[in-house]
N, C-alpha and C positions, 0 to 999 in steps of 0.2 A: 595476717596480709590479705586483703579482699581479693577474690578471684576475678580476673578481667574477663568479660564476656568475649566470645569469638568475633573476629572482624565482621562476619556477615550479620550477625545480631546487633553488634554495636552500630553499625551503618542504619539498621532498620529503626534503632531507637534514637538516632541523631536526627535533629531539626535545624534548619536554618533560623538564624536571628536576625533582628533588624526592627526599624519602626515600621508601623502599619501603613502601607502604601494607599493613603486615603483617596488619592485621585483614581487610582486604579479600581478601588471598591466602589466609588461613585459610577465609573464606566460600567463595571460590572452589573451594578443594580439597574442601568439604564439600557442594557443590552437585551439579553434573552427575554426577560420578563415582558417589557413593553412590546417587543416584536411579537410575542405569542399573543399578548392582549389584543393588538390591532388586528391580527389574523382571525382571532375568535370572533371579534365585533363585526368583521366584514364577511363572516362565514366561510373563511379559508383555513380551517384549523389545521389541516394536514400540511399545507404549505408552511403554516407558521411554525409547526414542529420541526421541520427540517431547517428552516431559517434560524430557529432558537438553539438547535444542535450545533450549526455552524458558529453561531454567536458564542456559544459556550466553549467550543474548541478555540476560537480566536482569543478568548478571554484568558486560556491557559497560556497562550503565546504572548500575551501583553505584559512583557516584562519591563522593568525599569530601561531607560535609555532615551535617545533622541526620537522625535517625531519621525525624522527620516528613515531611520532604521526600522521603525515599526512597519513602515510600508512594506518592506521586504519580510520582516519577521512574521507579520499576519497575512499579507497579501498572497506570497508565495504558497504557503501551505493552504490557504482558501482556494486557489486555482487548482492545486493538485486535489483537493478534496472535491471540487465541482467535477473534475474529470473522473474521479472515482465513483462519484454519484451516478454519472452516466453509464459508466462501464458495468457497475454493479446492477443497475435498473434493467438495462437491456439484456444482460446475461442471465439474470433471474427470470426474465420473461420468456426468453427465446431458447434456453438450454435445459437440458436435463440435470440430474443430480451429479453424475459423473463428470460430464463435460463443464459443469459450472465449478466443480471442485478443482479440476485442472486448470481452467482459466484463472480462477482467483489465486491459485498456487504460483502461476507464472506471474501474475501481478505482484505477489508477495516477494518473488525473487527480484524483480525489477525494483520495487520500492526499497527492499533491503539493501541492494548494492547502491542506490542512490543515497541512502541514509549515511554512508561512509563518507560522504563529501564534507559534511559539516553540519552544525546545529540547524541551520534553516532547512537544509536538505532532509535532515532526519525528520523535522517536524512536517514536512511536505510528505515524505514517505509514510508517516503515521496517519495524516489525514487522508491520503490517497486509499489506505487499507481500510480504515474505519468507514469512510463514506462508501466504499464499494461493498463492505459488509451490510451497511444500513440500507443502501439501494437494493441490494439483492434480498435482504432478510427482513425487510420492513414493508410489506405491500401497502401502497398508497394509490390513490386513483389518479394522480397526475402523471404525465409522460415524463421520461427521463430527462429531457432538456429543461422542463419547467423546474423539476426538482433541483437541477444543477443552478439555474437562475435563483431560485429561492436560496439555495446554500450560499451562493455568492453575495446575495443581498444581505442575509444575516451576518456574514463575516464583514463585509464593507460597512454595516451600520456601526459596529463595534470600531473598525478602523476609522471612520469619519468622527466618532467621539474622541479617539485618540488625537487626531489631527487638530480638531477645532477647539476642544475644551482647554482652557489654560490650566496649568499646574499651580494650585495655591501656594502662595509664598515665593513664587519664582517669576516675578513679573518685572525684573529689572531689565530695561531695554526691550527688546523684541521677544515676547513670550514664546514665539514658536521655536526658539533656540534654547529653551530653558535646559532641556536634557543635555545639549551639547555643552552649555556653559557649566553644568555641574560636573560633567564628565572631565572638562579640561581643568577645572579647579581641583579636582580630585588628583590629578597628575602632580601639580605643584605641592599639594599637601603630602603626597607619598613621596616626593623628593626630599621634602623637609624631615619627614619621619625617618628616612634612610640616613640623612645626615646626622640626626639625633642619635641613631643606633650605631653609627660607625665606631668600630672598636670594641663593640659588645657582642654578646651571644645572640642578640635578636636581629643583627644585621642581615642574616640570610633571609628570615622571614620578611623582613622590610623590603628587601630587593624583590622577593616574589610578589609581594603587594604592589610595589611599583610596576612591575610588568603587568599584572592584572589591571591597574588604573591606565596604563598606556593602551593596552589592547581595547578596554572599554571606551576610551576616548576616541581611538583611531576608528572603532566600529561606529561610534556616534556621529562622527563627522563624514564618514565615506559611504553614506547610504545612497540610494538612488537619486537622481536629480534630472530635471528636464534640461538644463544646461550644462555644459561641460565644466564651468567653473563657477565658484560662488558668485551669486547674483546680487547679495545686499551687502552693504557695509558692515552690519552686524555679523554676518557669516564669516566675511573676508577677515574680520578682526579675530574672531575664534580660531580660524585656522592659522593666523599668524602667532597667536598665543600657543596654540598646540606645538607648532613647528619650533617655537623658541623654547619649549620645555625639553626638547630631545637632547641639546647639548648639556643642559643641566642634569637630566638624568644620567648622561654618560659620565660627567665628572663625579656625581654623587655614588655612582657605581664603582669608578675607580678608587675613590676615598674609602669606601666600605671593603674593597678588596685588600687595600693596605693594612686593614685591621689596626688602624690608629684612631684615636678619638680626635674630633675636629673642635675648633671653637664653637661655643654655644650660638655666637651670633651667625653662624654660617647658615643655620636653618631659617632665620629670621626673614631673609630676602625672599625665598620661595613662598613663605607663608603670606608675605605681603602681597606677593603675586597671585596667589591663590584668592586672597580676599578681593583683589582688583578684579579678577575674572568674575567672581560671584556677584560682586556689586556693580560691574560694568562701568568702573571708574578708572582712573589713571593710577600708576603704581605709587607715586609719591617718593619720598626718599628711601633710599636702601642703605643697609648697614655698611660700615667701613670695610674695606676689603682686607683679606689676609692671603698674601701671596708668596708664603714661605715654602710651599711645595707645588709641583707641577699640577696635580689635580686641584689644588686650592686655587691656583692661577686660573685654570680652565673654568672652575666654578664662578670666580669673579668675572671672568670674560663673558661667560654665558648669561649671568645676571645683567651686565651692562647691554648685552645684545638684546635680551628679553625685554628690559625696560624700553629700548628703542623700538623694538618691533611692537610693543603694547601701544606706544604712541602714534606710530605710523599706521598700524592695522591694515596693511596692505595685502594681507593673505600669505600663505605659505604652502610649501609642499607637505603633503600629508604622509609622504614616504611609504606609500603601499603600491604594490604591483597586482594587476589583475591576474587571476588564475587563467591560464589558458585552456582551451578545449582539451588538449593533450594531458594537462594536469588533472582535469576533471575526470577524463577517461581513466586515468592511472589510479585514481582513488576509487573509482567504481570497479575496475577489473582487477585491481591488485588484491594481494592476499587478504586484506582486511575487508574489502568489499565483498569478495567472493564468500569468505566465511559468514559474513553479516548476512548477505543476500540469501545464502543457503539455509541458514538457520531461521530466518524471518520467513522464508517460503514454507518451510516444513511445519513450523509452528501454526502459521495461519492456515496453510492447506488443511493440516490435521483438524483445526478448529472448525473449519468449514465443513469437512467430512463427517465429523462427530454430529455437528449441529444439523446437517442434512439427514442423517441417519435418525436422530431423535424426531426431526420434523416429519419425515416419512412414516415413522412409527406412532405418530400423533401424540408424542409426549407432551408437545405444547397445547394440546386440546384443539378448540376450534379456531384458536388465533394462530396466524403464521408467521409470528415475529421470531426469528430465529438468530438474529444478527448479534445478540449479546455474547455468545460464546467466542466467535472468532475476533470480535472487536476487543474482548478482553485480553485474548491471547497477543494481539498487536501490542497493546500497552505493557504487557509482562515481558514481551522478547526484546524490548528496546534498552540496550546497555546504556545509553545515556540517561536513563532514568535511575540508575543505580545497579548494584550487583544483582544477580539473578535471583538468589535466595531472599535477599532484601525486599526485592520487588514482589515476589510471590508472597511472602508473609504480609507485607503492608498491604498488597491488593485484597488478599482474603480478609484480612481484619477490617479494612475500610468498607469493603462491600457488605460484610455482615452488620457493621455498624450502620452503614447508610441505609440498607434494606430495612433494618429493624426501626430506625428513626422515622422513614417514610411510612412504614405500616401504621405506626401511631398517629402520624399527622392524617394519614388518608382516612382514618375513623372518625376524625372530628371536623375537618376542613370541608366547606362547602365547595360544590363542584359547579363550574370550572374556576370561579373567581378566586377561591382559596389556594387551588393549585397553581394558578398563575402567579399569585403572591409569593408562594413557596419557591417558584422558579426563580423571581426576582431576587429573593433573599439569598438563595444559593449562588446565584450569578454574582452577587456582592461579596460572598465569601471566598468565592475562588482565588483571587489575588493572594489572600491571607493563607488559604488551605495549600497553595503550591509550595510552601516551605516544607511540607513532609508529604511524601506520597501516599500514606495511608489516609491522612486528613483529606487530601485532594480527591482520593478515591471515594471517600464517604460523601463528600459535598457533590460529586458528579453523579454518584449513584441516586441520591436524593433528587437531584435535578433532572435526570434522565427518566427515572421512574414517574416523576410528576408530568414530564412532557408527553409520555406515551400514554399515560392515564387520561390526560386531556384529549389526546388523540383517538381515544376510544378503546385502549387495551385495558383489561381489568388489572386490578391490584395483583402483583406478581412477584412479591419480595422473595418468597421462598424459592421460586424457580430461578430468580436471578443469583441467589446464594449457591444453588446447585451448580449452576452452569459456570460461576466463577470458580468454584472448586475444581470442576472439570478442566477449565482452561489452565489452572495452576498446575495441575497434575501433567497436562500435555506439555507445558512448557518446562517444567522441570526434567521431564523424561527426555525430550528433544534437545534441551540445553546441554545435557550430559552425554549426548550420543557422540561417539567418534566421527570426525568429519574428515574429508579428503585433504591431504597436506598438513602442514604444522598447525597446531592448534595456537591460540593467542595471536591470530593475524592482526586484530585490530591494534594490539599493543606493539607488535613488531613493525606495523606500517608507520606508526606514529614515532616510533623511535627511529626509524630509518630516515624519516622526514626531519627529525630534529638533528640527527647526525649530519645530513646533507646541508642543512642551514648553518649550522656550527662551522662546517667545512668552508662553505662560501665566504662566511664572515671572516674567518681567520685567514684564508687565502688573500682576501682583499686587503686587510691590514698589513700582511706581509709583503704584498706588492707595493704599498705605499711605502714601506721601509725601504725597498730597492730604488724607488723613484726620487726620495728626498735625500739630499746631502746632509751629512752632519756639520756640527759648527766648525770643525777643522777644515773641512773641505771648502767652506765659505770664507775662510780667513778670520773669522771671529772667534774669541775665545772668552771665557768668564761667563757669569750668569746673565749679564745684560747681552752679551754677544750671542749666546745660545738663544736667548728669547727673541732677539732681532732676527736671527736666521731662521728660527722656527716661524716667525711671522712672515718673512719672505717666501718660504716654502708653502705656507698655507695660502698665500696669495696665489701662488703659481698652481696650486693643486686643489683650489677651493671648490671646483666642479666634483671632485671625488668625496667630498665630505657627506653630501646627500644620499649617494649610493652607499656609503658606509652605514649611515644611519637606517636606510631602508634594510640592508641586510642584517644590522644589528636587531631591529624590530622582528624581521622574519625569524631570526634565530631563537629570540626569547619567547616568541608566540609559539613557535613549534615546540619548545621545550616545555612550556606550560600545558599544551595540549597532550604531550606525551605523560607529563606528571598526572594529569587528570585520568587518562586512560589507565595508567598503571595502578593509581589508587583504587579505581573501580575494580580492576581485576584481581588486586590483593585482597579485596573484601569478599570474593567469591568463596564458595566451599572449596574445600582443599583439593578436590578432583579437578576443579578448574584453576584455582589460584597457582597451582604448581607449574602451569604452563608458561607464566610470566615471571617466574622467579629470577632474581638477577638484574631485571630491568631497572629497578630503582637505583642500584648501584651505578649503572651506566649513564643514566640520565643525570645523576648527581655529579659525575666527573665531567660530563658535557657542560652542565651549567658552570662549573669552575673553569673550564676551558673559555667559555664565553665571557665570563667576568674578567678573566685575565687577558684576553683579548682587548676587551674594553679598556683594561688598564694600560695595556700597550698603546693602543690608539691615543688616549689622552697625553701619555708621555711622549709619544711620537709628534703630536702637534706642539708640545712644549719645546722639545730639544731636538727633533729631527732625527733621533735614533731611539733605540730599545735600551732599557736598562739590563744588566746581566741578571738580575733578580727575575725579571719578567721573563726573559728567555729561558732561565733554568727552571722555572715553574711550569712554562709551557711544556719543555721537554719531558719533565716528570709526569705531567697530566697525560701527555699523548702516550707515553709508555704505559700508563695505567689503563687507559681506555683500550689501548691495543691487547693488554692482558686479558681485559674483561671481555673483549670482543671475539676472543678465541673460544669463549663458552657458547651456550646455546642461544643467547641473544646476540645478534650481529647488527651493527650499525654501518659498517662499511667505511668508517671514517679512515682516510688515508693520511698518513704522516707526511706533513710538508717539510721541505727542508728549511730549518730555522737559520736565521742570519747570524753571523758571529757578532759578538757584542764588541763595542769599542770604547 
């Protein structure tokens, strides 16, 4: 029997799969390299180096999705990077070594706390710290404000490419919404996959995939906009198509919860809707309905409403709620934000202190570029890039490989034109290299070494390897230091958020149970009477369904975020992984509670009451989560009073 590698090593060896994003490759080739070339030709090489670094970091954030989302995903971190460039430049010019170290440590504390808010905030925190290290540790002739303008210009150039260049093969209708269209079509495909897997062992995995597809589509459609509502017919149509998918997803989840196979034709309707979204056409004929069960009746009703919404295309609610300032502050100042901020501050501050000591000891020689060590520590301390041991291993291997590759190119390439071409090629490789941290590190190392050599720094591959290894040692030590409060704050905060979202969703469905009369109370009996009564109550309470779908989306999204945080924590070294033990059991029970609540909601719409099986399952799951909640991981899920079955 072969021995399985430990989780931290298995994570380091794992790479993402998928087709090559050729559109992102083209944007990468047209970003940093051309920006640097123009700067060299006009005699502003140092400005071009800063702009090309910003374009490179923007390329790392250039992920699949809609154009609207890319404005936030690329633009917000770029703004943070520009601020960091100003802070780092003036701090490096007007403060001594000790004051500079203290100041940048405080910046690390702020950036680390902000990073706990979410992926975009995390990317902003990363660029804030990297740019502040570069501003302080890469002496350039330009003023701080001009460096910030150059930094913003480099990032905005890539953002302009993202907004203006069409995606090959996605020209149906208005190409500006190709990312949104593909995301919404993916939701319908995921619904069909879940229906096909109902009653099989793959149902849970398909339900998780459906959650991911809904999250992706929701993000793709809810990016920043100049107007409050969708301003074009194509965008309103996409909003309507996304909103129509939510009842389908609810019905499919209820069918999967029942663990019974459904007729094969049940998935044909969602697949036809997916094709209609991709091709920007009408739905055409849908398969004959099967209304033998409540969830199948809900599926059939949702298909009919979807077809109507597709034809009208009048827009629809995206079922999202903006996070308030209080919510953001709770994330920053909560247990997860405090632990994250403190760890980032210690790692970044220690990196700056060691780099300053080496700089004043003239370890760098006549050149004063000491930014590499603290910038490396920033990437290593980011938990959203993977477990600590995996990040350290991949960073070290990628830096060694990239430095050796660049050393070979530096011997044969003409300067500066050969190095500019190397920057362009590296920029094109970044979208592919982001699938593995070591590959990304290798490509970024080649690109940065080429940039700084164009800017006048000599070939320094050996020094970069040494500094990277020092940064790895710093982060490994700081990452395992005991911290104030409980460890595993990131996992605990995500788990608490998931528990709160599940609680809100369950409470809402139970409140609907109290508001809706059952069939006997309306004077109707039999299947047709129950169906008619349910229709009456749906008409009366139709305004509650959008809120239910919003709460359902929030619950599943919070559970997915908790799952991700737990998976990363479980792949740490044993000294860190033990602090999140038991969290996976709790989130699994919470997922089953949300699934059961969804089945209750579908049955409630059909008959106006809950089935005894559903109430019994909820009681069992609430007892189980209560038992697990008494352990080290606490979610604070309060047991609601379940209604009696009728």
